[in-house]
C-alpha positions as CSV (number, residue, x, y, z in Angstrom):
1,M,98.9,105.2,20.2
2,G,102.2,104.2,21.9
3,K,101.7,106.8,24.6
4,S,98.2,105.8,25.4
5,S,99.1,102.1,25.9
6,K,102.1,103.1,27.9
7,S,100.0,105.4,30.2
8,Q,97.4,102.7,30.6
9,G,100.0,100.2,31.5
10,S,101.5,102.5,34.1
11,T,98.1,103.3,35.6
12,S,97.3,99.6,35.8
13,K,100.6,98.9,37.5
14,A,99.9,101.7,40.0
15,D,96.4,100.4,40.5
16,A,97.7,96.9,41.1
17,K,100.2,98.2,43.6
18,F,97.4,100.2,45.3
19,E,95.1,97.1,45.4
20,K,98.0,95.0,46.8
21,K,98.5,97.6,49.6
22,L,94.8,97.7,50.4
23,E,94.8,93.9,50.7
24,F,97.8,94.0,52.9
25,Y,96.3,96.6,55.2
26,A,93.0,94.7,55.3
27,K,94.9,91.5,56.4
28,V,96.8,93.5,59.1
29,R,93.5,95.0,60.3
30,D,91.9,91.6,60.5
31,T,94.9,90.1,62.3
32,V,94.9,92.9,64.9
33,A,91.2,92.5,65.4
34,S,91.5,88.8,65.9
35,L,94.5,89.2,68.3
36,S,92.6,91.7,70.4
37,A,89.6,89.4,70.5
38,K,91.8,86.6,71.6
39,R,93.3,88.9,74.3
40,E,89.9,89.8,75.5
41,I,88.9,86.1,75.7
42,T,92.0,85.2,77.7
43,K,91.4,88.2,80.1
44,K,87.9,87.0,80.7
45,N,89.2,83.4,81.3
46,K,91.8,84.7,83.8
47,T,89.3,86.8,85.7
48,Q,86.9,83.9,85.8
49,R,89.7,81.6,87.2
50,R,90.6,84.2,89.8
51,Q,87.0,84.5,90.8
52,K,86.7,80.8,91.2
53,I,89.8,80.7,93.4
54,L,88.5,83.5,95.5
55,K,85.2,81.8,95.9
56,A,87.1,78.7,97.2
57,Y,88.7,80.8,99.9
58,D,85.6,82.9,100.7
59,L,84.9,82.4,104.4
60,S,82.2,85.0,104.7
61,S,79.6,82.3,105.3
62,L,81.3,81.5,108.5
63,S,81.0,85.0,109.8
64,E,77.6,84.3,111.3
65,F,79.2,81.8,113.7
66,L,82.0,84.1,114.8
67,P,81.6,86.4,117.8
68,E,81.4,90.2,117.1
69,L,84.6,92.1,117.8
70,K,84.6,95.6,119.2
71,V,86.4,98.0,116.9
72,N,88.7,100.6,118.6
73,D,88.3,104.2,117.6
74,K,91.9,104.8,118.3
75,P,94.1,105.4,115.2
76,S,96.0,102.2,114.2
77,L,99.7,101.8,114.1
78,A,99.6,101.9,110.3
79,D,98.0,105.3,110.4
80,K,100.7,106.6,112.7
81,L,103.4,105.3,110.4
82,K,102.1,107.1,107.3
83,L,104.3,110.1,106.8
84,N,103.3,113.2,105.1
85,C,105.4,116.4,104.9
86,K,104.4,117.8,108.4
87,S,104.7,114.5,110.2
88,R,108.1,113.8,108.6
89,Q,109.4,117.2,109.8
90,K,108.0,116.6,113.3
91,L,109.7,113.2,113.4
92,I,113.0,114.7,112.3
93,L,112.8,117.3,115.0
94,T,112.0,114.8,117.8
95,E,114.6,112.3,116.6
96,G,117.2,115.2,116.4
97,K,116.4,116.2,120.0
98,Q,116.7,112.6,121.1
99,L,120.1,112.2,119.4
100,H,121.3,115.5,120.9
101,S,120.3,114.3,124.4
102,V,122.0,111.0,124.0
103,L,125.2,112.6,122.7
104,T,125.3,115.1,125.6
105,N,124.6,112.4,128.2
106,P,127.7,112.2,130.5
107,V,127.4,108.4,130.8
108,F,127.5,108.1,127.0
109,Q,130.4,110.5,126.7
110,V,132.5,108.4,129.1
111,D,131.8,105.0,127.6
112,P,129.4,104.9,124.6
113,L,129.3,101.1,124.2
114,A,128.6,100.5,127.9
115,A,125.8,103.1,127.8
116,I,124.3,101.5,124.7
117,H,124.5,98.0,126.4
118,Q,122.9,99.3,129.6
119,H,120.1,101.0,127.6
120,L,119.4,97.8,125.6
121,T,119.4,95.6,128.7
122,S,117.0,97.9,130.5
123,T,114.6,98.4,127.6
124,Q,114.5,95.0,125.9
125,P,111.9,92.4,127.2
126,V,113.1,89.5,129.2
127,P,113.2,86.4,127.1
128,D,111.3,83.3,128.3
129,E,113.6,80.9,130.0
130,I,114.1,77.6,128.2
131,P,113.1,74.7,130.5
132,K,116.1,72.7,131.7
133,K,116.4,69.1,130.6
134,K,115.5,66.5,133.2
135,A,118.3,64.6,134.8
136,N,118.3,60.9,135.4
137,K,118.0,59.5,138.9
138,N,121.8,59.4,139.3
139,G,122.1,63.1,138.3
140,S,123.5,62.6,134.8
141,K,121.8,64.0,131.8
142,K,119.9,61.5,129.6
143,R,121.6,60.8,126.3
144,K,119.7,60.4,123.1
145,S,120.1,56.9,121.7
146,K,120.3,56.5,118.0
147,K,117.4,54.5,116.7
148,V,117.5,52.8,113.4
149,K,114.4,53.7,111.4
150,A,112.4,50.7,110.4
151,S,110.8,50.5,107.0
152,T,107.5,52.3,107.1
153,G,105.0,49.4,107.2
154,A,101.5,48.8,108.4
155,G,102.6,48.7,112.0
156,S,103.6,52.4,111.9
157,M,100.3,53.3,110.4
158,D,98.2,52.2,113.4
159,I,96.0,54.9,114.8
């Protein structure tokens, strides 16, 4: 009789542990399911907000008022800049030839800095000249007078 009660007690303890584990796993499963549901809800909310923002900046309704633009069939600069293996090799060869021609140039060999300066001055665009400040009647430049800022009142708001 002692053995049977002992074996029943041990099986009941094992059953209790097993039931406890099952409850724990069920709680974990429910928590994960609720968290994933919350994540899905927040993803939907974020996408809805983004769509609303994009609608605010949607200017497609104005396209009917804009003139039609002619599209060039020429490849764009971005297409030219994309490098694959062949175009990279071609670029290396052309740049290598260009470097060799510069290094063997007699003007560059005599004075490299002067040659670079001459090249830059001949190839760079001419900057727009800044208009000169007007001179007063007597020929002197006009000086800026320091003005004391008045408090911003209704007088400064007149339109």
